[in-house]
MINU-488764 format. One line per 8 residues: their letters; for each residue x, y, z of C-alpha. Coordinates in nm, 2 decimals. Layout:
// residues N
A) X Y Z | ...
//
This chain:
// residues 78
XXXXXXXX) -0.87 4.44 -2.02 | -1.21 4.49 -2.12 | -1.49 4.34 -1.94 | -1.78 4.22 -2.13 | -2.07 4.26 -1.98 | -2.43 4.04 -2.01 | -2.77 4.09 -2.05 | -2.89 4.05 -1.66
XXXXXXXX) -2.55 4.35 -1.60 | -2.81 4.56 -1.82 | -3.14 4.43 -1.64 | -3.01 4.54 -1.28 | -2.85 4.87 -1.43 | -3.15 4.99 -1.59 | -3.36 4.91 -1.26 | -3.07 5.03 -1.02
XXXXXXXX) -2.91 4.76 -0.90 | -2.57 4.77 -1.00 | -2.28 4.96 -0.76 | -2.16 5.25 -0.87 | -1.78 5.11 -0.99 | -2.07 4.90 -1.20 | -2.25 5.20 -1.37 | -1.95 5.37 -1.46
XXXXXXXX) -1.73 5.01 -1.63 | -2.12 5.01 -1.82 | -2.15 5.35 -1.89 | -1.80 5.35 -2.01 | -1.87 5.07 -2.23 | -2.18 5.22 -2.40 | -1.98 5.47 -2.50 | -1.72 5.31 -2.77
XXXXXXXX) -1.98 4.97 -2.83 | -2.26 5.01 -2.97 | -2.38 4.65 -3.02 | -2.38 4.67 -2.61 | -2.62 5.02 -2.66 | -2.87 4.91 -2.84 | -2.92 4.61 -2.64 | -2.94 4.86 -2.36
XXXXXXXX) -3.22 5.08 -2.58 | -3.41 4.77 -2.63 | -3.43 4.65 -2.23 | -3.54 5.00 -2.13 | -3.80 5.02 -2.39 | -3.90 4.61 -2.27 | -3.91 4.77 -1.89 | -4.09 5.04 -1.97
XXXXXXXX) -4.40 4.86 -2.22 | -4.41 4.65 -1.89 | -4.48 4.89 -1.63 | -4.77 4.98 -1.88 | -4.94 4.67 -1.92 | -5.26 4.67 -1.71 | -5.20 4.50 -1.42 | -5.53 4.44 -1.29
XXXXXXXX) -5.73 4.02 -1.30 | -5.93 3.97 -1.59 | -6.29 3.89 -1.41 | -6.30 3.52 -1.60 | -6.01 3.51 -1.34 | -6.15 3.69 -1.04 | -6.44 3.41 -1.15 | -6.25 3.18 -1.12
XXXXXXXX) -6.06 3.21 -0.82 | -6.44 3.29 -0.66 | -6.57 3.00 -0.78 | -6.26 2.76 -0.64 | -6.30 2.94 -0.27 | -6.67 2.84 -0.25 | -6.62 2.50 -0.39 | -6.35 2.52 -0.15
XXXXXX) -6.52 2.61 0.18 | -6.80 2.35 0.10 | -6.55 2.07 0.14 | -6.37 2.18 0.43 | -6.39 1.98 0.76 | -6.54 2.17 1.04
//
């Protein structure tokens, strides 16, 4: 029986959240299914791009948070 793998299965595979049995099934399917292989490559590229994105908030975001925090503190009940 041929198992159909979803995008979620491939994402779990990329993040190493699949079992060894699932890994074997996915890897076998990748050998014979070019569309699945292409999708895996595309997802791997996307994951790679996400990991290089800046992970710090902008100065504007920080300023807004600090401003809100100061405003909230002025209205706090003691």
